C-alpha positions as CSV (number, residue, x, y, z in Angstrom):
1,M,0.0,0.0,0.0
2,A,2.9,2.3,0.7
3,V,4.2,1.9,-2.7
4,K,0.9,2.7,-4.2
5,D,0.7,5.9,-2.0
6,K,4.0,7.1,-3.3
7,G,3.0,6.4,-6.8
8,G,-0.2,8.4,-6.3
9,K,1.6,11.4,-4.9
10,A,4.1,11.3,-7.8
11,G,1.3,11.2,-10.3
12,A,-0.5,14.1,-8.6
13,Q,2.7,16.2,-8.7
14,G,3.3,15.3,-12.3
15,G,-0.2,16.5,-13.1
16,A,0.3,19.7,-11.3
17,R,3.5,20.4,-13.2
18,L,1.8,19.6,-16.4
19,W,-1.0,22.1,-15.7
20,F,1.5,24.7,-14.6
21,W,3.4,24.5,-17.8
22,R,0.2,24.6,-19.8
23,I,-0.8,27.8,-18.0
24,V,2.7,29.2,-18.6
25,K,2.5,28.4,-22.3
26,I,-1.0,29.8,-22.6
27,G,0.0,32.9,-20.7
28,A,3.1,33.3,-22.9
29,A,1.0,32.8,-26.0
30,V,-1.5,35.3,-24.9
31,S,1.2,37.7,-24.0
32,V,2.8,37.3,-27.4
33,F,-0.5,37.8,-29.1
34,G,-1.2,40.7,-26.8
35,I,2.1,42.4,-27.6
36,I,1.6,41.8,-31.3
37,A,-1.9,43.3,-31.0
38,L,-0.5,46.2,-29.1
39,V,2.3,46.8,-31.6
40,V,-0.2,46.7,-34.4
41,A,-2.5,49.0,-32.6
42,V,0.3,51.5,-31.8
43,V,1.6,51.4,-35.4
44,T,-2.0,51.9,-36.8
45,V,-2.6,54.8,-34.5
46,M,0.8,56.3,-35.3
47,G,-0.2,56.4,-39.0
48,S,-3.4,58.2,-38.2
49,L,-1.9,60.8,-35.9
50,P,-1.8,64.4,-37.2
51,S,1.6,66.0,-37.8
52,F,3.2,68.1,-35.1
53,Q,2.3,71.4,-36.9
54,D,-1.3,70.3,-37.2
55,M,-1.5,69.5,-33.6
56,K,-0.1,72.9,-32.7
57,S,-2.8,74.7,-34.8
58,S,-5.8,72.8,-33.5
59,P,-7.0,74.2,-30.2
60,N,-9.4,72.2,-28.1
61,G,-12.7,74.0,-27.0
62,Q,-14.5,76.9,-28.7
63,M,-13.3,80.4,-28.2
64,I,-15.7,83.2,-28.8
65,L,-14.3,86.7,-29.5
66,V,-16.9,89.4,-29.3
67,R,-16.5,92.7,-31.2
68,A,-18.4,96.0,-31.1
69,A,-19.9,97.6,-34.2
70,D,-16.6,99.4,-34.9
71,G,-14.6,96.2,-34.6
72,T,-13.3,96.9,-31.1
73,E,-12.8,93.8,-29.0
74,I,-15.2,94.0,-26.1
75,M,-14.8,90.5,-24.5
76,Q,-13.7,87.0,-25.0
77,L,-15.6,83.9,-23.9
78,G,-14.6,80.3,-23.7
79,P,-11.1,79.1,-23.8
80,S,-8.1,81.4,-24.2
81,F,-4.9,80.0,-25.7
82,G,-2.5,82.9,-25.5
83,E,0.6,82.8,-27.7
84,W,2.2,79.5,-28.7
85,L,5.5,79.1,-26.9
86,D,8.2,76.9,-28.4
87,I,9.8,74.5,-25.9
88,E,13.0,76.6,-25.7
89,D,10.9,79.8,-24.9
90,I,9.2,78.2,-21.9
91,P,11.1,78.9,-18.7
92,Q,13.0,75.9,-17.3
93,V,11.4,76.4,-13.9
94,M,8.0,75.9,-15.6
95,K,9.1,72.7,-17.3
96,D,10.7,71.4,-14.1
97,A,7.6,72.2,-12.0
98,M,5.2,70.5,-14.4
99,V,7.3,67.4,-14.8
100,S,8.0,67.1,-11.1
101,V,4.4,67.3,-9.9
102,E,2.7,65.5,-12.8
103,D,5.1,62.9,-14.1
104,R,8.5,62.7,-12.4
105,R,9.6,59.7,-14.6
106,Y,8.6,61.5,-17.8
107,Q,12.0,61.2,-19.4
108,Y,12.2,57.4,-18.9
109,H,8.9,55.8,-19.6
110,P,7.5,55.0,-23.1
111,G,4.3,57.0,-22.6
112,V,2.8,54.7,-20.0
113,D,4.5,54.4,-16.6
114,P,4.7,50.6,-15.5
115,I,6.1,51.6,-12.1
116,G,3.2,54.0,-11.5
117,I,0.7,51.4,-12.6
118,G,2.2,48.8,-10.4
119,R,2.2,51.1,-7.4
120,A,-1.5,52.0,-8.1
121,I,-2.4,48.3,-8.2
122,Y,-0.5,47.6,-5.0
123,N,-2.1,50.5,-3.2
124,S,-5.5,49.5,-4.4
125,F,-5.2,46.0,-3.0
126,A,-3.6,47.2,0.2
127,G,-6.2,49.8,0.8
128,G,-9.2,47.8,-0.6
129,G,-10.2,50.6,-2.9
130,R,-10.4,51.1,-6.7
131,V,-7.3,51.2,-8.8
132,R,-6.2,54.9,-9.2
133,A,-3.4,55.1,-11.6
134,T,-1.9,58.6,-12.2
135,S,-1.8,59.4,-15.9
136,T,1.5,60.4,-17.4
137,I,1.9,63.7,-19.2
138,T,1.7,61.9,-22.5
139,Q,-1.5,60.2,-21.4
140,Q,-3.0,63.5,-20.3
141,L,-2.1,65.0,-23.7
142,A,-3.7,62.1,-25.5
143,R,-6.9,62.5,-23.4
144,N,-7.0,66.3,-23.8
145,I,-6.7,66.2,-27.6
146,F,-8.4,63.0,-28.7
147,L,-10.6,61.6,-25.9
148,T,-13.1,62.7,-23.3
149,N,-12.9,62.6,-19.5
150,S,-15.2,59.6,-19.1
151,R,-14.2,57.1,-16.5
152,S,-14.0,53.6,-18.1
153,Y,-11.4,50.9,-18.7
154,T,-12.0,51.2,-22.4
155,R,-11.1,54.9,-22.4
156,K,-8.0,54.1,-20.3
157,I,-6.9,51.4,-22.8
158,R,-7.4,53.8,-25.7
159,E,-5.5,56.5,-23.8
160,G,-2.6,54.1,-23.2
161,V,-2.4,53.1,-26.9
162,L,-2.5,56.8,-28.0
163,A,0.2,57.7,-25.5
164,L,2.5,54.9,-26.8
165,A,1.9,56.1,-30.3
166,L,2.6,59.7,-29.4
167,E,5.9,58.7,-27.8
168,Q,6.9,56.8,-30.9
169,K,6.0,59.6,-33.3
170,F,7.2,62.6,-31.4
171,S,10.2,63.5,-29.2
172,K,9.9,64.1,-25.5
173,D,10.4,67.9,-26.1
174,Q,7.7,68.0,-28.7
175,I,5.2,66.2,-26.4
176,L,6.1,68.5,-23.5
177,E,5.7,71.5,-25.8
178,L,2.3,70.4,-26.9
179,Y,1.2,69.7,-23.3
180,L,2.4,73.0,-21.8
181,N,0.6,74.9,-24.6
182,K,-2.7,72.9,-24.4
183,V,-3.3,71.9,-20.8
184,Y,-6.2,73.6,-19.0
185,F,-5.2,75.8,-16.1
186,G,-8.7,77.1,-15.2
187,G,-10.5,80.4,-15.8
188,G,-10.8,79.6,-19.5
189,A,-7.0,79.6,-19.9
190,Y,-5.3,76.9,-22.0
191,G,-1.6,76.8,-22.1
192,V,1.2,78.4,-20.0
193,D,1.1,81.8,-21.8
194,S,-2.6,82.2,-21.4
195,A,-2.4,81.3,-17.7
196,A,0.4,83.7,-17.1
197,R,-1.5,86.5,-18.7
198,K,-4.7,85.8,-16.9
199,F,-3.2,85.2,-13.4
200,F,-0.1,87.4,-13.4
201,N,-0.8,89.9,-16.2
202,H,2.4,89.1,-18.2
203,D,3.4,86.6,-20.8
204,G,4.6,83.1,-20.1
205,T,8.3,83.6,-21.0
206,T,9.2,85.5,-17.8
207,L,7.7,83.2,-15.1
208,S,9.4,83.1,-11.7
209,L,9.8,79.9,-9.7
210,A,6.8,80.9,-7.4
211,E,4.6,81.7,-10.4
212,A,5.6,78.5,-12.1
213,A,4.7,76.5,-9.0
214,I,1.3,78.2,-8.8
215,I,0.5,77.4,-12.5
216,A,1.8,73.8,-12.2
217,G,-0.4,73.2,-9.2
218,L,-3.6,74.2,-11.1
219,V,-3.6,71.1,-13.3
220,K,-4.8,68.8,-10.6
221,A,-8.0,70.8,-9.9
222,P,-8.2,74.1,-11.9
223,S,-11.4,75.3,-10.4
224,R,-10.5,74.5,-6.8
225,Y,-7.0,76.1,-6.9
226,S,-7.6,79.0,-9.3
227,P,-6.1,82.2,-8.0
228,T,-9.1,84.2,-9.1
229,A,-11.4,81.9,-7.0
230,D,-9.2,81.2,-4.0
231,S,-5.7,82.7,-3.9
232,E,-5.0,81.1,-0.5
233,A,-5.7,77.6,-2.0
234,A,-3.6,78.4,-5.0
235,I,-0.6,79.4,-2.8
236,G,-1.1,76.3,-0.6
237,R,-1.1,74.0,-3.6
238,A,2.0,75.8,-4.9
239,G,3.8,75.0,-1.7
240,V,3.2,71.3,-2.3
241,V,4.7,71.7,-5.8
242,L,7.8,73.3,-4.4
243,M,8.2,70.4,-1.9
244,V,7.9,67.8,-4.7
245,M,10.4,69.7,-6.9
246,Q,12.8,69.7,-3.9
247,D,12.2,66.0,-3.4
248,V,12.8,65.2,-7.0
249,G,16.0,67.3,-7.0
250,T,15.0,69.9,-9.6
251,I,15.5,72.7,-7.1
252,T,17.6,73.0,-3.9
253,P,16.2,73.6,-0.4
254,A,17.6,77.1,-0.6
255,Q,15.7,77.8,-3.9
256,A,12.5,76.5,-2.4
257,A,12.9,78.8,0.6
258,E,13.6,81.8,-1.6
259,A,10.4,81.3,-3.6
260,N,8.1,83.9,-2.0
261,L,4.7,82.6,-2.8
262,K,2.8,85.2,-0.7
263,G,4.7,87.9,-2.5
264,V,3.3,87.0,-5.9
265,E,1.1,89.7,-7.4
266,F,-2.0,88.4,-9.0
267,A,-3.7,90.2,-11.9
268,P,-6.9,91.9,-10.8
269,E,-10.0,90.3,-12.0
270,K,-11.5,92.3,-15.0
271,A,-14.5,94.3,-14.0
272,Q,-17.9,93.2,-15.2
273,N,-19.4,96.4,-16.7
274,S,-22.7,97.0,-18.3
275,V,-21.6,95.6,-21.7
276,R,-22.3,92.2,-20.1
277,Y,-26.1,93.0,-20.1
278,F,-25.9,93.2,-23.9
279,T,-23.7,90.1,-24.4
280,D,-25.8,88.0,-22.0
281,W,-28.8,88.8,-24.2
282,A,-27.1,88.6,-27.6
283,L,-24.8,85.6,-27.4
284,P,-27.3,82.9,-26.6
285,Q,-28.8,83.6,-30.0
286,L,-25.8,82.0,-31.6
287,D,-27.5,78.6,-30.9
288,T,-30.1,79.4,-33.6
289,L,-27.8,81.3,-36.0
290,I,-25.0,78.9,-36.6
291,E,-24.2,75.3,-36.2
292,D,-21.9,74.3,-33.3
293,N,-18.6,73.1,-34.9
294,G,-16.3,73.7,-32.0
295,E,-13.9,76.0,-33.8
296,P,-13.0,79.5,-32.6
297,I,-15.4,82.2,-33.9
298,V,-15.6,86.0,-34.0
299,V,-19.0,87.6,-33.3
300,W,-19.6,91.1,-34.7
301,T,-22.3,92.9,-32.8
302,T,-24.3,96.0,-33.1
303,L,-23.1,97.6,-29.9
304,D,-21.9,101.2,-30.1
305,L,-19.4,101.5,-27.2
306,N,-19.8,105.3,-27.0
307,M,-23.6,105.0,-26.7
308,Q,-23.2,102.2,-24.2
309,R,-21.1,104.4,-22.0
310,A,-23.5,107.2,-22.4
311,G,-26.4,105.0,-21.5
312,T,-24.7,103.6,-18.4
313,N,-23.8,107.1,-17.3
314,A,-27.4,108.4,-17.9
315,I,-28.9,105.6,-15.8
316,Q,-26.4,105.9,-13.0
317,A,-26.7,109.7,-12.8
318,H,-30.5,109.9,-12.9
319,V,-31.9,106.9,-11.1
320,P,-33.3,107.9,-7.7
321,G,-31.7,106.3,-4.7
322,G,-32.8,102.7,-4.0
323,A,-34.2,102.3,-7.5
324,Q,-33.0,100.5,-10.6
325,G,-33.0,101.6,-14.2
326,A,-32.9,100.2,-17.7
327,L,-32.2,101.6,-21.1
328,V,-32.4,100.2,-24.7
329,A,-31.5,102.2,-27.8
330,L,-32.3,100.9,-31.3
331,D,-31.1,102.2,-34.7
332,R,-33.6,102.6,-37.5
333,D,-33.2,99.0,-38.7
334,G,-33.5,97.4,-35.2
335,A,-29.8,97.2,-34.4
336,V,-29.3,97.5,-30.6
337,R,-26.8,100.3,-30.1
338,A,-27.0,100.4,-26.3
339,M,-28.5,98.1,-23.6
340,V,-28.3,98.8,-19.9
341,G,-30.1,96.3,-17.6
342,G,-29.4,97.9,-14.2
343,T,-27.2,100.3,-12.3
344,D,-24.4,97.9,-11.7
345,Y,-23.8,94.5,-13.4
346,V,-21.5,93.2,-10.6
347,T,-24.1,93.9,-7.9
348,S,-27.0,92.5,-10.0
349,N,-26.7,90.8,-13.4
350,Y,-30.5,90.7,-13.8
351,N,-31.3,92.3,-17.1
352,R,-34.3,94.6,-16.5
353,A,-34.1,95.7,-20.2
354,T,-35.1,92.3,-21.6
355,S,-36.5,90.3,-18.7
356,A,-38.3,92.5,-16.2
357,L,-42.1,92.8,-16.6
358,R,-43.4,96.2,-15.5
359,Q,-46.5,98.3,-16.1
360,P,-45.9,101.0,-18.7
361,G,-48.5,103.5,-17.4
362,S,-49.4,106.2,-19.9
363,A,-46.6,105.1,-22.3
364,W,-49.2,102.5,-23.3
365,K,-51.3,105.2,-24.8
366,L,-49.1,104.9,-27.8
367,F,-51.3,101.9,-28.8
368,V,-54.5,103.6,-27.8
369,Y,-53.9,106.6,-30.0
370,L,-52.5,104.4,-32.9
371,A,-55.8,102.5,-32.8
372,A,-57.7,105.8,-32.7
373,L,-55.8,107.3,-35.7
374,E,-56.3,104.1,-37.7
375,A,-60.0,104.2,-36.9
376,G,-60.3,107.7,-38.4
377,Y,-59.4,110.1,-35.6
378,T,-57.1,113.1,-36.4
379,P,-55.0,115.2,-34.0
380,E,-57.3,118.1,-34.6
381,D,-60.5,116.3,-33.6
382,I,-62.3,117.6,-30.5
383,V,-62.8,115.1,-27.7
384,T,-64.4,115.5,-24.3
385,D,-62.4,115.3,-21.1
386,A,-65.0,114.6,-18.5
387,P,-65.8,112.0,-15.9
388,V,-66.8,108.7,-17.4
389,T,-67.7,105.2,-16.1
390,I,-67.2,102.2,-18.3
391,A,-68.3,98.7,-17.1
392,G,-68.1,99.9,-13.5
393,W,-64.6,101.4,-13.9
394,T,-64.2,105.2,-13.4
395,P,-60.8,106.6,-14.4
396,R,-59.5,109.8,-13.0
397,N,-57.2,112.4,-14.4
398,S,-54.1,113.8,-12.8
399,G,-55.2,116.0,-9.9
400,G,-58.8,115.0,-10.5
401,S,-59.3,117.8,-13.0
402,Y,-61.3,117.7,-16.3
403,A,-60.9,120.0,-19.2
404,G,-64.1,119.6,-21.2
405,D,-63.8,119.8,-25.0
406,I,-60.2,119.7,-26.1
407,S,-58.3,118.5,-29.2
408,L,-56.9,115.0,-29.4
409,R,-53.5,116.6,-29.6
410,T,-54.0,118.3,-26.2
411,A,-55.4,115.2,-24.6
412,F,-52.3,113.2,-25.6
413,A,-49.8,115.9,-24.7
414,Y,-51.2,116.1,-21.2
415,S,-52.0,112.4,-20.9
416,K,-55.7,112.8,-20.2
417,N,-56.9,109.4,-18.8
418,T,-60.6,110.0,-19.4
419,V,-60.0,110.6,-23.1
420,A,-58.0,107.4,-23.4
421,A,-60.8,105.6,-21.7
422,R,-63.4,107.0,-24.1
423,I,-61.2,106.0,-27.1
424,G,-60.9,102.5,-25.7
425,E,-64.7,102.3,-25.4
426,D,-65.1,103.6,-29.0
427,V,-62.5,101.6,-30.9
428,G,-62.5,98.6,-28.6
429,T,-59.8,97.4,-26.2
430,S,-59.4,94.3,-28.3
431,T,-58.4,96.5,-31.2
432,I,-55.9,98.3,-29.0
433,A,-54.5,94.9,-27.8
434,N,-54.1,93.9,-31.4
435,M,-52.3,97.1,-32.2
436,A,-49.8,96.4,-29.4
437,R,-49.3,92.9,-30.7
438,R,-48.6,94.2,-34.2
439,F,-46.0,96.5,-32.9
440,G,-44.1,93.9,-31.0
441,I,-45.6,93.5,-27.5
442,T,-45.1,89.8,-26.6
443,T,-46.4,89.7,-23.0
444,P,-50.1,88.9,-22.1
445,I,-52.5,91.8,-22.6
446,T,-55.7,92.3,-20.7
447,T,-58.8,93.7,-22.6
448,L,-60.4,95.1,-19.5
449,P,-61.3,98.8,-19.9
450,S,-58.4,99.8,-17.6
451,M,-55.9,98.4,-20.1
452,V,-55.9,101.8,-21.9
453,L,-53.9,103.2,-18.9
454,G,-51.1,100.5,-19.2
455,S,-52.2,97.9,-16.7
456,S,-50.6,95.1,-18.7
457,E,-47.0,94.3,-17.9
458,V,-44.4,94.7,-20.7
459,R,-40.7,94.5,-21.3
460,V,-38.6,97.5,-22.0
461,I,-37.1,96.2,-25.2
462,D,-40.7,95.5,-26.5
463,M,-41.8,99.0,-25.8
464,V,-38.7,100.4,-27.5
465,R,-39.4,98.2,-30.5
466,A,-43.0,99.6,-30.8
467,F,-41.8,103.2,-30.7
468,A,-39.1,102.3,-33.3
469,G,-41.9,101.0,-35.5
470,V,-43.6,104.4,-35.4
471,S,-40.3,106.1,-36.1
472,A,-39.8,103.9,-39.1
473,G,-43.2,105.0,-40.6
474,G,-45.2,101.9,-39.6
475,V,-42.7,99.3,-40.6
476,A,-42.1,96.3,-38.3
477,I,-38.8,96.6,-36.4
478,A,-37.1,93.5,-34.9
479,P,-34.3,94.2,-32.4
480,Y,-31.1,92.3,-33.2
481,G,-27.6,92.3,-31.7
482,I,-25.4,90.2,-34.0
483,T,-24.5,91.5,-37.5
484,K,-22.2,88.6,-38.5
485,V,-20.3,85.6,-37.3
486,T,-17.0,84.5,-38.8
487,T,-14.3,81.9,-38.0
488,S,-11.0,83.0,-36.6
489,K,-9.7,82.8,-40.2
490,G,-12.4,85.1,-41.6
491,E,-14.8,82.5,-43.1
492,L,-18.4,83.9,-43.0
493,L,-20.7,81.7,-41.0
494,Y,-23.7,84.1,-40.6
495,Q,-24.7,87.5,-41.9
496,H,-27.7,89.4,-40.6
497,E,-30.2,90.7,-43.2
498,A,-32.8,93.2,-42.0
499,D,-36.3,92.6,-43.1
500,M,-38.1,96.0,-43.5
501,S,-40.9,94.7,-45.7
502,Q,-43.7,94.2,-43.1
503,V,-45.9,97.2,-42.9
504,L,-48.0,97.4,-39.7
505,V,-50.1,100.5,-40.3
506,P,-50.6,103.0,-43.1
507,P,-48.0,105.8,-43.1
508,Y,-50.6,108.5,-42.3
509,V,-51.3,106.7,-39.0
510,T,-47.6,106.9,-37.8
511,A,-47.4,110.5,-39.2
512,G,-50.3,111.5,-36.9
513,M,-48.8,109.6,-34.0
514,T,-45.4,111.4,-34.5
515,D,-47.4,114.7,-34.5
516,L,-48.8,113.8,-31.1
517,L,-45.5,112.6,-29.7
518,Q,-43.8,115.8,-30.8
519,T,-46.4,117.8,-28.9
520,A,-45.9,115.8,-25.7
521,V,-42.2,116.6,-25.7
522,N,-42.5,120.3,-26.7
523,V,-45.4,121.4,-24.4
524,G,-46.6,118.3,-22.6
525,T,-45.4,115.9,-19.9
526,G,-42.1,115.2,-21.7
527,R,-40.6,118.6,-21.8
528,A,-37.5,117.4,-19.9
529,A,-36.6,115.2,-22.9
530,Q,-35.8,118.1,-25.2
531,I,-32.3,117.8,-26.7
532,G,-32.1,120.8,-29.1
533,R,-33.4,119.0,-32.1
534,P,-36.7,117.4,-33.2
535,V,-37.8,114.7,-30.6
536,A,-41.0,112.7,-30.4
537,G,-41.8,110.8,-27.2
538,K,-44.1,109.8,-24.4
539,T,-43.8,109.6,-20.6
540,G,-45.3,106.9,-18.4
541,T,-45.9,106.7,-14.7
542,T,-47.7,104.0,-12.8
543,N,-49.7,104.4,-9.5
544,S,-47.7,105.7,-6.5
545,N,-44.6,106.2,-8.7
546,K,-43.7,102.5,-8.8
547,D,-42.6,102.8,-12.5
548,G,-41.3,105.7,-14.5
549,W,-40.8,105.6,-18.3
550,F,-39.8,107.8,-21.2
551,L,-39.7,106.5,-24.7
552,G,-38.9,108.5,-27.8
553,F,-36.9,108.9,-31.0
554,S,-34.8,111.4,-32.8
555,S,-32.5,111.3,-35.9
556,G,-33.1,107.6,-36.4
557,I,-32.3,106.5,-32.8
558,T,-35.2,105.2,-30.6
559,T,-34.6,104.9,-26.9
560,G,-36.6,103.7,-24.0
561,V,-35.8,104.4,-20.3
562,W,-37.4,102.7,-17.3
563,M,-36.9,103.3,-13.6
564,G,-38.3,101.6,-10.6
565,R,-37.5,99.3,-7.7
566,D,-37.3,95.5,-8.2
567,D,-39.7,95.0,-5.3
568,A,-42.2,97.4,-7.0
569,R,-42.3,99.8,-4.0
570,A,-43.0,103.5,-4.6
571,V,-40.1,105.8,-5.4
572,G,-40.1,109.5,-5.0
573,G,-39.3,111.7,-8.0
574,L,-39.9,108.8,-10.4
575,Q,-42.5,110.5,-12.7
576,G,-41.9,109.7,-16.3
577,G,-41.5,113.4,-17.1
578,T,-38.7,113.9,-14.5
579,A,-35.9,111.4,-13.9
580,P,-36.6,109.0,-16.9
581,A,-37.0,112.0,-19.3
582,R,-33.8,113.6,-18.1
583,A,-31.9,110.3,-18.5
584,F,-33.3,110.0,-22.0
585,A,-32.1,113.5,-22.9
586,S,-28.7,112.9,-21.3
587,F,-28.2,109.8,-23.4
588,M,-29.7,111.1,-26.7
589,K,-27.5,114.2,-26.7
590,V,-24.5,111.8,-27.0
591,A,-26.2,109.2,-29.2
592,V,-27.2,111.6,-32.0
593,A,-24.4,114.2,-31.6
594,K,-22.7,113.1,-34.8
595,R,-25.9,112.4,-36.7
596,K,-27.6,114.8,-39.1
597,V,-30.6,116.7,-37.7
598,E,-33.7,115.0,-39.2
599,P,-37.0,117.0,-39.1
600,F,-40.1,114.8,-38.9
601,D,-42.4,114.5,-41.9
602,T,-45.2,116.0,-39.8
603,E,-44.8,119.7,-39.0
604,L,-45.0,120.4,-35.3
605,K,-48.3,121.9,-34.3
606,L,-49.0,123.1,-30.8
607,P,-52.3,123.6,-29.0
608,E,-53.7,127.0,-29.9
609,W,-53.9,128.3,-26.3
610,Q,-50.2,127.7,-25.9
611,L,-49.5,130.5,-28.4
612,E,-50.8,133.1,-26.0
613,P,-48.2,135.4,-24.5
614,D,-47.6,134.7,-20.8
615,D,-48.6,138.1,-19.6
616,E,-51.9,137.9,-21.5
617,A,-52.8,134.3,-20.8
618,Y,-53.0,134.5,-17.0
619,F,-54.5,136.8,-14.4
620,G,-52.6,137.2,-11.1
621,S,-49.0,136.3,-10.3
622,P,-47.3,133.4,-12.2
623,D,-46.1,132.3,-8.7
624,D,-49.6,131.3,-7.9
625,V,-49.5,128.6,-10.6
626,I,-49.0,125.0,-9.4
627,F,-47.1,122.8,-11.8
628,I,-48.1,119.1,-11.8
629,D,-47.1,116.1,-13.8
630,E,-49.5,113.6,-15.6
631,N,-50.4,111.9,-12.3
632,G,-51.1,115.1,-10.4
633,N,-47.8,115.2,-8.5
634,P,-46.3,118.7,-7.9
635,V,-43.2,119.3,-10.0
636,D,-40.6,122.0,-9.6
637,Q,-40.5,124.0,-12.8
638,G,-36.9,124.7,-12.4
639,A,-36.2,121.0,-12.3
640,G,-37.5,120.6,-15.8
641,G,-41.1,119.7,-15.0
642,P,-44.0,120.1,-17.4
643,P,-45.8,123.4,-17.8
644,P,-49.2,124.1,-16.1
645,I,-52.0,122.2,-17.7
646,G,-53.9,124.6,-19.8
647,L,-56.8,124.2,-22.2
648,P,-57.8,125.5,-25.7
649,P,-61.1,127.2,-26.2
650,A,-64.1,124.9,-26.2
651,D,-65.1,126.0,-29.7
652,P,-62.1,126.7,-32.0
653,Q,-64.4,128.8,-34.2
654,Q,-65.5,131.0,-31.3
655,P,-62.6,131.8,-28.9
656,E,-63.7,131.8,-25.3
657,R,-63.5,134.9,-23.3
658,L,-60.2,135.1,-21.4
659,D,-61.8,135.3,-17.9
660,E,-61.4,133.6,-14.5
661,N,-63.5,130.6,-15.7
662,F,-61.0,130.0,-18.5
663,I,-58.1,130.4,-16.1
664,D,-59.6,128.0,-13.6
665,R,-60.0,125.4,-16.3
666,A,-56.6,126.0,-17.7
667,L,-55.0,125.4,-14.3
668,G,-57.0,122.3,-13.6
669,R,-59.0,123.9,-10.7
670,D,-62.4,122.9,-12.1
671,T,-63.1,119.4,-10.8
672,Q,-66.8,119.2,-11.8
673,P,-68.0,118.0,-15.2
674,Q,-70.3,121.0,-15.4
675,R,-68.6,124.4,-15.2
676,P,-69.9,126.3,-12.2
677,Q,-71.1,129.9,-12.6
678,V,-68.4,132.1,-11.3
679,R,-67.8,135.8,-11.1
680,Q,-66.2,136.9,-14.3
681,A,-63.4,139.4,-14.4
682,E,-63.6,142.5,-16.5
683,P,-63.9,141.3,-20.0
684,R,-60.8,141.6,-22.0
685,P,-60.4,140.9,-25.7
686,P,-58.4,137.7,-26.3
687,V,-54.9,138.4,-27.6
688,R,-54.0,136.2,-30.5
689,R,-50.7,135.8,-32.3
690,P,-50.7,136.2,-36.1
691,P,-50.8,132.9,-38.1
692,P,-47.4,131.2,-37.8
693,N,-45.0,131.5,-40.7
694,P,-44.8,128.0,-42.4
695,Q,-41.0,128.6,-42.6
696,E,-40.7,129.3,-38.9
697,Q,-41.5,126.9,-36.1
698,R,-43.4,128.4,-33.2
699,F,-43.0,127.4,-29.6
700,A,-44.9,128.0,-26.4
701,P,-43.9,131.1,-24.3
702,G,-41.3,130.3,-21.7
703,L,-39.9,127.3,-23.7
704,R,-36.4,127.4,-25.0
705,D,-36.3,127.7,-28.8
706,E,-35.0,124.5,-30.5
707,E,-32.0,124.8,-32.7
708,Q,-33.1,125.1,-36.3
709,N,-30.5,123.3,-38.4
């Protein structure tokens, strides 16, 4: 039995040896085939790799360069690549720092580091975690150029093959040059030169040891260690880099100690100015204008930097304390020349010019009177300003005063609410809503009787678009901010073509509307908007001064100004005829300064009573007159407020006697629909000016004459 046992053991040992050698042979065969497959794969990939010059000229990620209307560069979005630095131009401290912290055996491995992989596997088994192998510089380059950052074994295998192919095709210096010019350092900066310019405000050829350590430390986590986000974290990470460099032997302990990390001067972050309101609105439109091909593009915009500065200054100078403001200016074809969405972009990037919904107040009467003119009204028609109740709604005028029979022109100039209500009842609020839709209002519109006073919320840019349509003679205007898009090499990808073919109303309607708008600026609620040349416009003020507006046009530029609080609380001094109108005038004086004075097709006509001389038009001292705005709020005449509300004779054919009754009505003292019997002053014949010379424009007494150019 013993012999048999020994024979059994010997047989078992022989079988084990047999299987061992079988496994060795199979493993060797697999290894040989694996090596052959790897060599074939590497050779195949080598043949498909671009040349060194091609790889230098193909940036990764899309860079968007934005230019103003005159070609001035206003901002750059997306990745920034700086200047390409040849390997000999890159400071040695930068090369040493990067190799030390990212791939200390860079000069010795073939693209993949077996020692690093082995250590990663050992640490994984020892710690019971997942294998975490650090990629070599060559692997990182392969991933940045050819692959994505997805975490998978397939991607790691492809990355390794590409790294081996890169090492076979290019020299170590070429690979390091590609890497240092393409690696991402955060803040949109790709490459050493771009990072140096962004973080230290100088090019990448003059980096100090401390600066090189900071840049090298960013690769691990660009957003976490970015100097612009957390300078302390960036300095702390750079300290680690210096210790690694000392450990590797690329710098001495003395050099590490001399590197003054806390003494590094970081470049200040560029201020975010009001131009960002415009670019935040315009650039998202690229998604619908061009196909995304990933290559760098240049976007040419409509923005006029001079007008943008003027708009920003006008809003900041005239907005009451605690309030916000917005301004949009359109050229005659719809090009946005200026856009200000608030008083300070850094404090609040909310664009009130394009996003905020606010009630327009009396500025909405643009659509009321457009509907009236299209229905057959004329500026000379006599309308009645008296109390009225429509479907249970009773509107009131400013100060509760009523004028009786007045012209449509006077009713518009002094923003008579009862007249607007009667027009709405006559032509229909649905007709007015349709008119607003035609002229570009995109927000919901109520058709209740009160809609004639601007109860529906609107956007500033939509209201400016509507006024621009009137300025254009009834042609539809579509605001746009991008004129063309090209590649960085100049290839045209998109060209804007303005469509001025859609006619919204007959020309006579907008001519009549321009007539009314001129009157509002010259003698009505918008006097503060005068700029020394023909201007047409309209004020708007909502209840309790929650919103103040002025919208108007001159010399081909249409501008709208809104002011108010984001929480819709009342703001003192916010009447449309005060702060908004002054901001409009301040901006427009700059916007049209270099443009030819353009008289309107419609000759300015003023209410007849306004042509009376001051000393003949009133009894008593002028100091007794109270000046009020369209909502009945007292206005200081010296501050550019509107003139006293006066009235024309009830019958233009039979001029009314210039007595106390007339004066009471002219000053808004009569609050009853029926004029009371009052003691009349000694009758005096009315004083009338001679008919105006057609070649000479007449203005109301006390108004500064406009420049006649």
